[in-house]
N, C-alpha and C positions, 0 to 999 in steps of 0.2 A: 463369504459368510456373515453372519449378522453379528455385530457388536454387543449382544447380549443372549444369554441363554433362560430359559423358564425352568426354574425347578417345582419338584412336586414335593413338598414335604410330608410325609408320608408317618413319621412316627412320632409318637405323642411325647416322646422325651426331649425330642428336639425342637418340638413347638414349644414346651415349658422354658426350655433354654432360650429360643427366640423371643418369647413373651416377657421374660424379665429386660428387653432392650426395645419394649415396643411402647414406651411412654403410657398412654392413656388407652393403647389398644390390646393389653395385655391378655385380656378374658376373649377378644375376638380370635385372637391369635392362638390360645390354646383349645378354644372349643370348636373353630370352625368342623364344618366337615370335609373341607376341601382347603390346604393352603398352597397356592401358588405365588412363589417369589420369582420377579424379573431381577435377575443379576446382571448388571452390565460390568464387562471384563475389558472394556478400554474407556479411559477416563475421557472422553471428549463428548463435548456439546451434541454433536449427531448422535453420538449412543443413546445419549438421554432423549433424543427426540426420538429416535427409532423405538427404544421400549415403550415411549409413552403412544406413538402410534399403534404398535401390536397391541399393547394393554386396550386402547379404545377399540381395535377390531373384535378382538376376545371379549368385551362387555357388551358390545351391539349383537354378537353371535348367540351369546348367552340370554341376552335379552328376548332374541327373534326365537330362541326355542325354548324360553320359559323358566330360565335357570336363574335365581337369584344371586348376585354377585354385587360385592363391595370393595372396591378398592381403597387401599389406604397409604398414608404416608405417615411417618411419625416414629420412626426406629432409628436406632445407630449402626449406622451403615457398618462401619469397621467391626461391630461386635456380630452381625448379620455373616458379614465376609468369613468370622473364625468358625460358622458352622457350615 
């Protein structure tokens, strides 16, 4: 089993709540066409590494098929966990 899960945030109201905890990225979180969140549920260094590897593979795949994607950091993890 992977130490993370990928969450597709579909509801606009949830994006607004997450945007409040996204530092300078509020508009991107609220207005993006698709919001994907890698959620790590095992607090291990390996879990972070595995999530970054998966993110890198996803971004490479998107680039190959011509989909624009922008990874971001800069949010309050604990607040994202609440939603």
